[in-house]
C-alpha positions in Angstrom: 0.1 0.0 -0.1 1.3 3.5 -1.1 2.1 5.9 1.7 1.0 9.5 1.7 4.6 10.8 1.4 4.9 8.3 -1.6 1.7 9.8 -3.3 2.9 13.4 -2.6 6.0 12.9 -4.4 4.1 10.9 -7.5 1.8 14.0 -7.8 4.7 16.5 -8.1 6.2 14.3 -10.7 2.8 14.1 -12.5 2.5 18.2 -12.2 6.0 18.5 -14.0 5.5 16.2 -16.4 2.2 17.5 -17.1 3.4 21.3 -17.2 6.3 20.0 -19.7 3.6 19.3 -22.3 2.3 22.8 -22.2 3.5 25.4 -24.6 5.1 28.7 -23.6 3.2 31.4 -22.3 4.4 33.7 -25.5 3.3 30.8 -27.7 -0.4 30.8 -26.4 -3.0 33.4 -28.0 -6.0 34.2 -26.4 -8.9 36.2 -27.4 -11.6 37.8 -25.1 -15.0 39.5 -25.7 -15.2 43.2 -25.4 -18.2 42.5 -22.8 -15.7 40.5 -21.1 -13.2 43.0 -21.2 -15.7 46.0 -19.9 -16.4 43.9 -17.1 -12.9 43.0 -16.0 -12.0 46.8 -16.3 -14.6 47.5 -14.2 -13.9 44.7 -11.5 -10.4 45.9 -11.3 -11.3 49.8 -11.0 -13.7 49.0 -8.4 -11.2 46.6 -6.8 -8.1 49.1 -7.1 -9.9 52.5 -7.1 -13.3 52.2 -5.1 -13.7 56.3 -4.3 -13.3 56.7 -8.2 -15.8 54.0 -9.1 -18.6 54.9 -6.7 -18.2 58.8 -7.2 -20.2 59.0 -10.0 -23.2 57.0 -8.4 -23.1 59.3 -5.6 -23.3 62.3 -7.6 -25.9 60.8 -9.5 -27.7 60.5 -6.4 -27.5 63.8 -5.0 -28.6 65.6 -8.2 -31.7 63.4 -8.2 -32.5 64.4 -4.8 -31.8 68.0 -5.2 -33.9 68.1 -8.1 -36.9 66.3 -6.3 -36.0 69.3 -3.4 -36.5 72.1 -6.0 -39.8 70.5 -7.3 -41.3 70.4 -3.8 -40.2 74.1 -3.1 -41.6 74.9 -6.3 -45.2 73.5 -5.7 -45.3 74.6 -2.2 -44.4 78.3 -3.0 -47.0 78.5 -5.6 -49.9 77.7 -3.1 -51.5 80.6 -1.5 -53.3 80.7 2.2 -55.7 83.1 3.0 -56.8 83.6 6.6 -59.5 85.6 7.5 -59.2 87.6 10.9 -62.6 87.9 12.7 -63.4 91.4 13.1 -62.3 93.3 16.3 -64.3 93.4 19.3 -64.8 96.1 22.1 -64.4 95.0 25.4 -67.7 96.2 27.9 -66.8 97.4 31.3 -68.4 95.3 34.0 -69.9 98.3 35.5 -71.9 99.3 32.2 -74.6 96.8 32.1 -77.0 99.3 30.6 -74.6 100.9 28.1 -75.2 100.8 24.4 -73.7 97.8 22.7 -70.8 98.9 20.5 -71.1 99.2 16.7 -69.1 97.4 14.5 -66.6 99.3 12.6 -67.3 100.3 9.0 -65.0 97.8 7.2 -66.3 94.6 8.8 -70.0 95.7 7.7 -69.2 94.9 4.0 -70.3 96.9 1.1 -73.8 98.9 1.8 -76.2 98.8 -0.9 -76.7 102.5 -2.3 -80.6 102.1 -1.9 -80.6 101.3 1.8 -81.2 104.5 3.7 -81.9 103.2 7.6 -80.6 100.5 9.5 -82.1 99.5 12.9 -80.2 98.5 15.9 -80.7 98.0 19.5 -79.0 100.4 21.9 -78.9 97.9 25.0 -78.0 94.6 25.7 -77.5 92.3 28.8 -74.4 92.5 30.0 -71.3 90.9 28.4 -73.3 90.6 24.8 -70.7 91.4 21.9 -71.4 92.3 18.0 -70.3 89.3 16.1 -71.5 90.1 12.4 -74.3 91.3 10.5 -76.0 91.2 7.2 -77.7 94.1 5.8 -79.6 94.3 2.7 -81.8 97.1 0.9 -85.2 96.5 2.7 -84.1 94.1 5.6 -80.9 93.3 8.2 -80.0 90.9 10.4 -77.5 91.4 13.3 -76.0 88.7 15.3 -74.6 89.3 18.9 -72.4 86.8 21.2 -73.7 86.0 24.5 -71.2 85.4 27.6 -72.7 81.9 27.5 -71.5 81.6 23.8 -75.1 81.5 22.3 -76.2 83.4 19.4 -78.6 86.4 20.1 -80.0 87.1 16.7 -82.1 90.5 15.8 -83.6 91.2 12.6 -85.8 94.1 10.9 -88.1 94.4 7.9 -88.2 97.8 6.3 -91.3 96.7 4.4 -93.3 96.1 7.6 -94.2 92.5 6.6 -96.3 90.4 8.9 -94.4 87.6 10.4 -97.5 85.3 11.3 -96.4 85.0 14.9 -98.9 83.5 17.5 -98.1 83.4 21.0 -98.3 85.6 24.2 -99.1 89.6 23.7 -96.6 91.6 25.3 -96.4 95.3 25.8 -93.2 96.7 24.1 -93.0 100.6 24.4 -96.2 102.2 23.1 -97.2 99.2 21.2 -97.5 95.5 21.5 -95.6 92.2 20.4 -95.7 88.7 20.4 -93.6 86.7 22.8 -92.4 83.0 22.6 -90.7 81.5 25.3 -88.5 78.7 24.3 -90.8 77.3 21.4 -88.1 77.5 18.6 -85.9 74.4 17.9 -82.9 75.6 19.5 -85.2 76.5 22.8 -84.5 80.1 22.7 -87.0 82.7 23.6 -88.9 84.9 20.5 -90.4 88.2 20.3 -92.0 89.7 17.5 -93.4 93.1 17.4 -93.9 96.2 14.8 -93.4 100.0 14.7 -96.5 101.0 13.3 -95.5 104.6 13.0 -92.4 104.0 10.7 -94.1 100.8 9.4 -91.2 98.5 10.2 -91.3 94.9 11.5 -88.8 93.4 13.7 -87.6 89.9 15.1 -85.8 89.2 18.3 -84.5 85.4 19.0 -82.2 85.2 22.1 -81.3 83.1 25.4 -82.7 86.4 27.7 -85.1 86.4 30.3 -88.8 88.0 29.5 -88.0 91.5 30.9 -84.4 91.5 29.1 -86.3 90.5 25.4 -88.9 93.5 25.8 -85.8 95.9 27.1 -83.8 95.1 24.1 -86.7 95.5 21.9 -87.6 99.0 23.3 -84.1 100.0 22.9 -84.1 99.7 19.1 -83.2 103.0 17.1 -82.8 103.8 13.6 -79.6 104.9 12.5 -79.3 106.8 9.2 
């Protein structure tokens, strides 16, 4: 049986004999395909010069990110956001419960129709009520006040004197009469309807006020020319 040492020696002798049968390197001619040559050059470049190999890839990535960022900035700058600020309000002193309610600034009322000559407003409101908004037209108007509890008090007038057809309890309003409904509308607020027979104007008030304050607000209504 052959030993390991003898087997290694036999393998060396066979290797030498096999190499002697091969031609010399300068006598060998080999032609590689262009695709193989490109791959080998790329492999050598990536191995020997990793910075030069990866630099074009990094520059391309940075340019792509820059283009995306510029596109996002351009779209954001094209958008416009409009913020409508609420009209300024005038604080009422706590000690002036019977003072006249502050009127809104002229620019908050919007364009005024040329044919409208008279605007009616209450000159007294319970303490803490503030003007909120209004819509004034040629023959009618609506003014909304905000109460301390956050509920709206709505005052309306109609210069044509149209009959609002309200049915309820009759109450005295100044020298005339009105119709009072307590908590019968869908919001559970009190309503008061009355008419100025001399001026031919009808009025309506919807508010969370007590009966006495409802009548007092109605009696404070004045026309401002």
